[in-house]
C-alpha positions as CSV (number, residue, x, y, z in Angstrom):
1,M,0.0,0.0,-0.1
2,E,2.8,2.3,0.9
3,Q,4.5,1.6,-2.5
4,V,1.2,2.5,-4.3
5,A,1.1,5.8,-2.4
6,V,4.7,6.6,-3.2
7,W,4.1,5.8,-7.0
8,A,0.9,8.0,-6.9
9,L,2.9,10.8,-5.3
10,G,5.6,10.5,-7.8
11,L,3.1,10.5,-10.7
12,H,1.5,13.5,-9.2
13,A,4.7,15.4,-8.9
14,A,5.7,14.6,-12.5
15,L,2.3,15.6,-14.0
16,T,2.4,18.8,-11.9
17,L,5.9,19.6,-13.2
18,L,4.7,19.2,-16.7
19,V,1.5,21.4,-16.2
20,V,3.8,24.2,-14.7
21,V,6.3,23.9,-17.6
22,S,3.6,24.0,-20.1
23,V,1.8,26.9,-18.4
24,L,5.0,29.0,-18.2
25,R,5.7,28.5,-21.9
26,Q,2.2,29.4,-23.1
27,R,2.3,33.1,-21.8
28,K,-1.4,33.2,-20.8
29,E,-2.9,35.8,-18.6
30,P,-1.2,35.9,-15.2
31,M,-4.4,35.0,-13.4
32,A,-5.2,32.1,-15.8
33,M,-1.6,30.8,-15.3
34,L,-1.8,30.9,-11.5
35,A,-5.3,29.2,-11.7
36,W,-3.9,26.2,-13.8
37,I,-0.8,25.8,-11.6
38,F,-3.0,25.9,-8.5
39,A,-5.2,23.2,-10.0
40,G,-2.3,21.1,-11.0
41,V,-0.9,21.3,-7.4
42,T,-4.0,20.8,-5.4
43,L,-6.0,18.4,-7.5
44,P,-3.9,15.2,-7.9
45,L,-4.3,13.8,-11.4
46,L,-7.6,15.7,-11.9
47,G,-5.8,19.0,-12.2
48,A,-3.5,17.7,-15.0
49,G,-6.4,16.1,-16.7
50,F,-8.5,19.2,-16.7
51,Y,-5.5,21.1,-18.0
52,W,-5.1,18.7,-20.9
53,L,-8.7,18.9,-21.8
54,F,-9.5,22.6,-21.4
55,S,-6.3,24.7,-21.4
56,A,-6.0,25.0,-25.2
57,T,-7.1,28.4,-26.5
58,R,-5.6,28.3,-30.0
59,V,-6.2,26.5,-33.1
60,R,-3.5,26.9,-35.7
61,R,-4.5,27.7,-39.3
62,K,-2.6,29.3,-42.1
63,A,-3.8,33.0,-42.3
64,R,-1.8,33.2,-45.7
65,R,-4.5,31.0,-47.4
66,R,-7.2,33.4,-46.3
67,R,-5.3,36.4,-47.5
68,R,-4.6,34.9,-50.9
69,R,-8.4,33.8,-51.4
70,V,-9.7,37.1,-50.2
71,A,-7.4,38.9,-52.6
72,H,-8.7,36.9,-55.4
73,I,-12.3,37.7,-54.4
74,L,-11.5,41.4,-54.1
75,A,-9.8,41.3,-57.6
76,G,-13.0,40.0,-59.0
77,I,-15.2,42.6,-57.3
78,K,-12.8,45.4,-58.3
79,A,-12.9,44.5,-61.9
80,R,-16.7,45.0,-61.9
81,A,-16.7,47.9,-59.4
82,P,-17.5,50.7,-62.0
83,A,-20.5,48.7,-63.4
84,L,-21.7,47.9,-59.9
85,S,-21.9,51.4,-58.6
86,P,-21.9,54.1,-61.2
87,G,-21.3,57.5,-59.9
88,S,-20.2,56.4,-56.5
89,E,-16.8,55.7,-54.9
90,G,-17.1,52.0,-55.6
91,V,-18.1,48.8,-53.9
92,L,-14.7,48.5,-52.1
93,A,-14.7,52.2,-51.2
94,P,-18.1,52.8,-49.7
95,G,-17.2,56.3,-48.5
96,L,-17.9,55.7,-44.7
97,P,-17.7,58.6,-42.3
98,P,-14.4,58.9,-40.5
99,E,-15.5,57.3,-37.3
100,L,-17.0,54.3,-39.1
101,A,-14.1,54.1,-41.5
102,A,-11.9,53.7,-38.4
103,V,-14.0,50.7,-37.2
104,E,-14.0,49.2,-40.8
105,R,-10.1,49.5,-40.9
106,I,-9.8,47.7,-37.6
107,G,-12.0,44.9,-38.8
108,Q,-10.2,44.6,-42.1
109,R,-6.8,44.7,-40.7
110,L,-7.7,41.8,-38.2
111,S,-9.7,39.6,-40.7
112,H,-8.5,40.8,-44.0
113,M,-12.1,41.2,-45.1
114,P,-13.2,44.7,-46.1
115,A,-16.6,46.3,-46.1
116,T,-18.4,46.2,-49.5
117,A,-21.3,48.3,-50.8
118,G,-24.1,47.0,-53.0
119,N,-25.6,44.5,-50.7
120,A,-29.3,43.8,-49.9
121,V,-30.0,43.1,-46.3
122,R,-33.1,41.6,-44.9
123,V,-33.5,41.0,-41.1
124,Y,-35.8,38.3,-39.6
125,E,-36.8,38.4,-35.9
126,E,-39.2,35.4,-36.0
127,A,-38.1,31.8,-36.4
128,N,-40.7,30.7,-38.9
129,A,-40.0,33.7,-41.1
130,T,-36.2,32.8,-41.0
131,Y,-36.9,29.1,-41.8
132,A,-39.3,30.2,-44.6
133,A,-36.7,32.4,-46.2
134,L,-34.0,29.7,-45.8
135,E,-36.3,27.0,-47.4
136,E,-37.1,29.3,-50.2
137,A,-33.4,29.9,-51.0
138,I,-32.5,26.2,-50.7
139,R,-35.4,25.2,-53.0
140,G,-34.1,27.8,-55.6
141,A,-30.4,26.5,-55.5
142,Q,-29.0,25.7,-58.9
143,H,-25.4,24.7,-58.2
144,H,-24.5,24.3,-54.5
145,I,-25.9,24.6,-51.0
146,H,-23.4,25.1,-48.1
147,L,-24.8,25.0,-44.6
148,Q,-22.9,25.3,-41.4
149,Y,-24.6,25.1,-37.9
150,Y,-23.6,24.7,-34.3
151,I,-26.7,22.8,-33.4
152,W,-28.9,20.8,-35.8
153,Q,-31.5,18.8,-33.7
154,P,-32.9,15.5,-34.8
155,D,-36.5,16.6,-34.4
156,E,-39.3,17.6,-36.7
157,T,-37.5,20.9,-37.9
158,G,-34.3,19.1,-38.3
159,R,-35.8,16.2,-40.3
160,H,-37.6,18.7,-42.5
161,F,-34.5,20.6,-43.5
162,R,-32.5,17.3,-43.8
163,D,-35.0,15.9,-46.3
164,L,-35.2,19.2,-48.2
165,V,-31.4,19.2,-48.6
166,A,-31.4,15.5,-49.6
167,E,-34.1,16.3,-52.2
168,K,-31.8,19.0,-53.7
169,A,-28.9,16.7,-53.6
170,R,-30.8,14.0,-55.6
171,Q,-31.5,16.7,-58.2
172,G,-27.8,17.1,-58.7
173,V,-27.1,20.2,-56.6
174,E,-23.8,20.0,-54.7
175,C,-24.8,20.0,-51.0
176,R,-22.3,20.2,-48.1
177,L,-23.4,20.2,-44.4
178,L,-20.7,21.1,-41.7
179,L,-21.8,20.7,-38.1
180,D,-20.0,21.2,-34.8
181,A,-19.2,17.9,-33.1
182,V,-20.2,19.0,-29.7
183,G,-23.2,21.0,-30.6
184,C,-24.6,18.0,-32.6
185,L,-23.7,15.3,-30.2
186,R,-27.3,14.0,-30.5
187,L,-27.1,13.4,-34.3
188,T,-26.5,9.8,-35.3
189,R,-25.5,8.2,-38.5
190,R,-29.0,7.0,-38.9
191,F,-30.2,10.6,-39.0
192,T,-27.6,11.7,-41.5
193,R,-27.8,8.6,-43.7
194,P,-30.6,10.0,-45.9
195,L,-28.3,12.9,-46.7
196,T,-25.2,10.8,-47.5
197,V,-27.3,8.4,-49.6
198,A,-28.6,11.3,-51.6
199,G,-25.0,12.5,-52.3
200,C,-24.7,15.3,-49.7
201,Q,-21.4,15.6,-48.0
202,V,-21.7,15.7,-44.2
203,A,-18.7,16.7,-42.0
204,F,-18.3,17.4,-38.3
205,F,-15.9,20.1,-37.0
206,M,-13.2,18.8,-34.6
207,P,-14.8,15.5,-33.6
208,L,-14.1,14.3,-30.1
209,R,-11.3,11.9,-30.8
210,P,-8.5,12.3,-28.4
211,L,-6.0,10.4,-30.6
212,R,-6.5,12.9,-33.4
213,R,-4.0,15.7,-33.8
214,R,-6.6,18.5,-33.8
215,W,-9.3,18.1,-31.3
216,S,-10.7,20.0,-28.4
217,P,-13.8,19.5,-26.2
218,H,-14.2,23.3,-25.7
219,L,-12.9,25.1,-28.8
220,R,-16.1,24.9,-30.8
221,N,-17.4,26.2,-34.1
222,H,-20.4,28.3,-33.1
223,R,-21.1,29.7,-36.5
224,K,-24.4,29.6,-38.3
225,I,-24.0,30.2,-42.1
226,A,-25.9,29.2,-45.2
227,V,-24.6,30.1,-48.6
228,I,-26.7,29.4,-51.7
229,D,-24.9,29.5,-55.1
230,G,-22.3,31.9,-53.7
231,R,-24.9,34.8,-54.2
232,T,-27.3,34.5,-51.2
233,A,-26.2,34.0,-47.7
234,F,-27.7,33.8,-44.2
235,I,-26.0,34.7,-40.9
236,G,-27.3,35.1,-37.3
237,S,-28.0,33.4,-34.1
238,Q,-30.7,30.7,-35.1
239,N,-29.8,27.0,-35.2
240,I,-32.0,24.3,-36.6
241,G,-34.4,22.7,-34.2
242,D,-38.0,22.8,-32.7
243,E,-37.0,24.8,-29.7
244,Y,-36.2,27.8,-31.9
245,R,-39.8,27.8,-32.9
246,G,-40.9,27.9,-29.4
247,W,-42.1,24.3,-29.5
248,R,-40.5,23.3,-26.2
249,K,-42.5,24.5,-23.3
250,R,-39.4,25.2,-21.0
251,L,-37.8,27.3,-23.6
252,S,-40.7,29.0,-25.1
253,P,-41.2,31.6,-26.5
254,W,-37.7,31.7,-28.2
255,Y,-36.4,34.9,-29.8
256,D,-33.6,35.0,-32.4
257,T,-32.4,37.4,-35.0
258,H,-31.2,36.3,-38.4
259,M,-30.1,38.1,-41.6
260,R,-30.1,37.4,-45.3
261,V,-27.6,39.2,-47.4
262,D,-27.4,39.2,-51.1
263,G,-24.4,40.8,-52.9
264,P,-20.6,40.9,-52.5
265,A,-20.7,40.2,-48.8
266,A,-22.1,36.7,-49.5
267,L,-18.7,35.8,-51.0
268,F,-16.9,36.4,-47.8
269,L,-19.3,34.2,-45.9
270,Q,-18.6,31.6,-48.6
271,Q,-14.9,32.0,-47.9
272,I,-15.5,31.4,-44.2
273,F,-17.4,28.2,-45.0
274,A,-14.6,27.1,-47.4
275,E,-12.0,27.6,-44.7
276,D,-13.9,25.7,-42.1
277,W,-14.7,22.9,-44.7
278,L,-11.1,22.6,-45.6
279,F,-10.1,22.3,-41.9
280,A,-12.6,19.6,-41.3
281,T,-12.4,17.6,-44.5
282,R,-9.1,18.7,-46.3
283,E,-11.2,19.4,-49.4
284,P,-10.5,22.8,-50.9
285,L,-13.4,24.8,-52.4
286,S,-11.3,27.2,-54.4
287,S,-13.1,26.9,-57.8
288,A,-14.5,29.9,-59.4
289,V,-18.0,28.3,-59.4
290,Y,-18.1,28.8,-55.7
291,F,-17.2,32.5,-56.0
292,P,-19.3,34.0,-58.8
293,Q,-19.2,37.5,-60.0
294,A,-20.8,39.8,-57.5
295,A,-23.9,41.7,-58.4
296,C,-25.0,45.0,-56.9
297,V,-28.5,44.3,-55.5
298,G,-28.9,46.8,-52.7
299,R,-27.4,49.8,-50.9
300,S,-26.2,48.3,-47.6
301,V,-22.5,48.5,-46.7
302,V,-21.7,45.1,-45.0
303,Q,-18.4,43.8,-43.5
304,I,-18.0,40.2,-42.5
305,L,-15.9,39.5,-39.4
306,P,-14.8,35.9,-38.7
307,T,-13.2,35.4,-35.3
308,G,-11.9,32.4,-33.4
309,P,-9.1,30.8,-31.4
310,E,-6.9,30.8,-34.4
311,E,-6.2,34.5,-33.6
312,D,-3.4,35.7,-31.3
313,F,-5.7,38.7,-30.4
314,S,-9.5,38.7,-30.2
315,S,-10.7,40.6,-33.3
316,L,-14.2,40.5,-32.0
317,A,-13.2,42.1,-28.7
318,Q,-11.3,44.9,-30.5
319,V,-14.2,45.7,-32.8
320,V,-16.6,45.7,-29.9
321,F,-14.2,47.9,-28.0
322,A,-14.0,50.3,-31.0
323,A,-17.9,50.3,-31.2
324,V,-18.2,51.3,-27.6
325,A,-15.3,53.9,-27.9
326,T,-16.7,55.6,-31.0
327,A,-20.3,55.8,-29.7
328,R,-21.6,59.3,-29.2
329,A,-25.2,59.0,-28.0
330,D,-26.2,55.5,-27.2
331,I,-25.3,51.8,-27.3
332,R,-27.8,49.1,-27.2
333,I,-26.9,45.4,-26.6
334,A,-29.2,42.4,-26.7
335,T,-27.4,39.1,-25.8
336,P,-28.3,35.9,-24.2
337,Y,-25.0,35.7,-22.3
338,F,-23.4,38.7,-20.8
339,V,-20.2,38.0,-19.0
340,P,-18.0,40.9,-19.9
341,D,-14.2,40.6,-19.6
342,P,-12.2,43.5,-17.9
343,A,-11.6,45.3,-21.2
344,L,-15.2,45.4,-22.2
345,R,-16.4,46.4,-18.7
346,M,-13.8,49.3,-18.8
347,A,-15.1,50.3,-22.3
348,L,-18.7,50.3,-21.2
349,V,-18.0,52.2,-17.9
350,H,-15.9,54.7,-19.9
351,A,-18.8,55.3,-22.4
352,G,-21.2,55.8,-19.5
353,C,-18.8,58.3,-18.0
354,R,-18.7,60.2,-21.3
355,G,-22.6,60.5,-21.2
356,V,-23.3,57.7,-23.6
357,R,-26.5,55.9,-22.7
358,V,-25.6,52.2,-22.5
359,Q,-28.5,49.6,-22.4
360,V,-28.0,45.9,-22.0
361,V,-30.9,43.5,-22.4
362,V,-30.4,39.9,-21.2
363,P,-32.9,37.0,-20.6
364,T,-34.0,36.0,-17.2
365,R,-34.6,32.5,-18.5
366,S,-31.6,30.9,-20.1
367,D,-30.5,27.4,-21.5
368,A,-27.3,28.0,-19.6
369,P,-28.2,29.2,-16.0
370,V,-24.6,29.2,-14.8
371,V,-23.8,31.9,-17.5
372,L,-26.7,34.0,-16.2
373,W,-25.4,33.8,-12.6
374,A,-21.9,34.7,-13.6
375,G,-23.2,37.7,-15.6
376,R,-25.2,38.9,-12.6
377,S,-22.1,38.9,-10.4
378,F,-20.9,41.8,-12.6
379,Y,-24.1,43.9,-12.2
380,P,-23.0,46.0,-9.0
381,E,-19.9,47.5,-10.5
382,L,-21.7,48.3,-13.8
383,L,-24.8,49.7,-12.3
384,E,-22.7,52.0,-10.1
385,D,-21.4,53.7,-13.2
386,G,-24.7,54.4,-14.8
387,L,-25.2,51.4,-17.2
388,E,-28.8,50.3,-17.6
389,I,-29.3,46.5,-17.4
390,Y,-32.6,44.9,-18.1
391,E,-33.7,41.3,-17.7
392,F,-36.2,40.2,-20.2
393,D,-39.0,37.9,-18.7
394,G,-40.9,37.2,-21.9
395,G,-39.0,34.2,-23.0
396,V,-35.6,33.1,-24.1
397,L,-33.8,36.0,-25.7
398,H,-31.2,34.4,-27.9
399,S,-30.5,37.3,-30.3
400,K,-27.1,38.8,-30.4
401,I,-27.3,42.4,-31.6
402,V,-25.3,45.6,-30.9
403,T,-26.5,49.0,-32.3
404,V,-24.4,52.2,-32.0
405,D,-26.0,55.7,-32.3
406,D,-28.7,54.1,-34.6
407,R,-26.1,54.6,-37.4
408,W,-24.6,51.1,-37.6
409,C,-25.0,47.6,-36.0
410,M,-23.5,44.2,-35.4
411,L,-25.4,41.0,-35.9
412,G,-24.1,37.5,-35.7
413,T,-23.4,34.4,-33.6
414,A,-21.2,35.9,-30.8
415,N,-22.3,36.5,-27.3
416,M,-20.8,39.1,-25.0
417,D,-18.6,36.6,-23.1
418,T,-15.1,35.3,-23.0
419,R,-16.1,32.1,-24.7
420,S,-17.3,34.0,-27.9
421,F,-14.4,36.4,-27.7
422,R,-11.6,33.9,-27.3
423,L,-12.7,30.2,-27.5
424,N,-15.4,29.9,-30.1
425,F,-15.3,30.2,-33.9
426,E,-17.8,33.0,-34.5
427,V,-19.0,35.2,-37.3
428,T,-20.4,38.7,-37.1
429,A,-21.9,41.0,-39.8
430,L,-21.0,44.7,-39.3
431,V,-23.8,46.6,-41.1
432,Y,-23.1,50.3,-41.8
433,D,-26.6,51.2,-42.7
434,R,-28.7,53.6,-40.7
435,E,-32.0,52.0,-41.8
436,V,-31.0,48.5,-40.7
437,A,-29.4,49.9,-37.5
438,Q,-32.6,51.8,-36.6
439,A,-34.7,48.6,-37.2
440,L,-32.6,46.6,-34.9
441,S,-32.5,49.3,-32.3
442,A,-36.3,49.4,-32.4
443,S,-36.2,45.6,-31.9
444,I,-34.0,45.9,-28.8
445,E,-36.3,48.6,-27.6
446,R,-39.3,46.3,-27.7
447,Y,-37.4,43.8,-25.6
448,R,-36.5,46.5,-23.2
449,Q,-40.0,47.6,-22.8
450,R,-41.0,44.2,-21.8
451,A,-38.1,43.7,-19.5
452,R,-37.5,44.6,-15.8
453,R,-34.8,47.1,-15.1
454,I,-32.2,45.9,-12.5
455,M,-31.5,48.5,-9.9
456,P,-28.7,48.6,-7.4
457,R,-31.0,47.8,-4.5
458,D,-32.2,44.6,-6.4
459,V,-28.7,43.3,-6.5
460,W,-28.2,43.6,-2.7
461,R,-31.5,42.2,-1.8
462,R,-30.6,38.8,-3.2
463,G,-30.1,36.2,-0.5
464,L,-26.8,34.6,0.6
465,A,-27.4,31.5,-1.4
466,A,-27.8,33.6,-4.6
467,Q,-24.8,35.6,-3.9
468,L,-22.6,32.6,-3.2
469,G,-23.9,31.0,-6.4
470,Q,-23.1,34.0,-8.5
471,G,-19.6,34.3,-7.0
472,A,-18.9,30.6,-7.7
473,A,-20.2,31.1,-11.3
474,R,-18.0,34.1,-11.7
475,L,-14.9,31.9,-11.2
476,L,-15.8,30.1,-14.3
477,A,-16.1,33.3,-16.3
478,P,-12.9,32.7,-18.4
479,L,-14.6,29.5,-19.8
480,L,-18.1,30.8,-20.2
């Protein structure tokens, strides 16, 4: 027995040393480094196991490939720019005001994807409207259908879209479906077999196979993208499943916001899908048939911002910081998960001190209660500095929207938390269009009017159990 104990202590010491060496080499944030070292020392074997499973925050992919592909897309757009926008500055020079041009340059420098004019944008705030528009686009596909989702449920809604895509595949349309391995854990081969039998390619992003070189249980692909024939694309917060229609009593009603974009911006969403498809399958999608000539079909200026753990610095965090810093009158945020990191908290407080009205609307009901509790732990310091926080009681608010001064807006898959800023693969559309921004601002206002404003006295009235639970959840903030 003593020999077993000696061997166990020796193994614990060796694993702890490996954890310490690895932590010191990775140059993480000091508090995160200390937390992992503390876990390795105080949790025999478990600490090293947790570190092995959850410490990774980077996925290495070649940025040069994106730059080359985007350069090719831009060359094609530029060749047609005079015809696309006669009398204007051009599709690739949309003539944004200086403060918005600064935000656009930040996004372009970090993602290599510029804003483009000539886009037609339509926003959907109701699940059935989103699904109807998506179904219409899929039925009209002529060459290819590319779908990418974090969650695709094996329920009535999931089967409906599965059978629809299978039908198009049998008609000879190229169909590819990319799903996140964790988000779609419930999907079985039996469910996807009708797709593969019909000729649709189905792939899973970073499957949970420990012996694979590239895998992680927590670096997930949270994107929701649909691209039809390279001309029409969808982006937003809505997955595929019955609960998003409000058909599950516990999570009903459910509120999401999705967007359809036609025009040059669709090519950049196609590029993001192509990058993720190559990562998952090693099949390149570089043929010109997937990147057709862009057509000028509207007047919205749109910039697509892909973000994820492949970045050394969080592009999303920097763009959100820039949005808050450039706001003059008001910032409205609707998000299901609000766990702001120190930089975002500082930016929001700074905006409030400058006289900018900051309104944040979050749901009272959530499919991830621990995230709600962690977010509530930050209320006191934010409320003291004049921020307005509202909890929406009318259902599950899953929309992810930011509007700035009713002049421009952000819509996509990212939440206001560390997981979206640093750990998940996300995609966000920056829409520099006053009309779209005002429509989304009005949407947030409708949520706000049905919500309960949180006052400082409400925070301190919470019982000891609630305070302890929120404090414990706050400890997990770096992973939420």
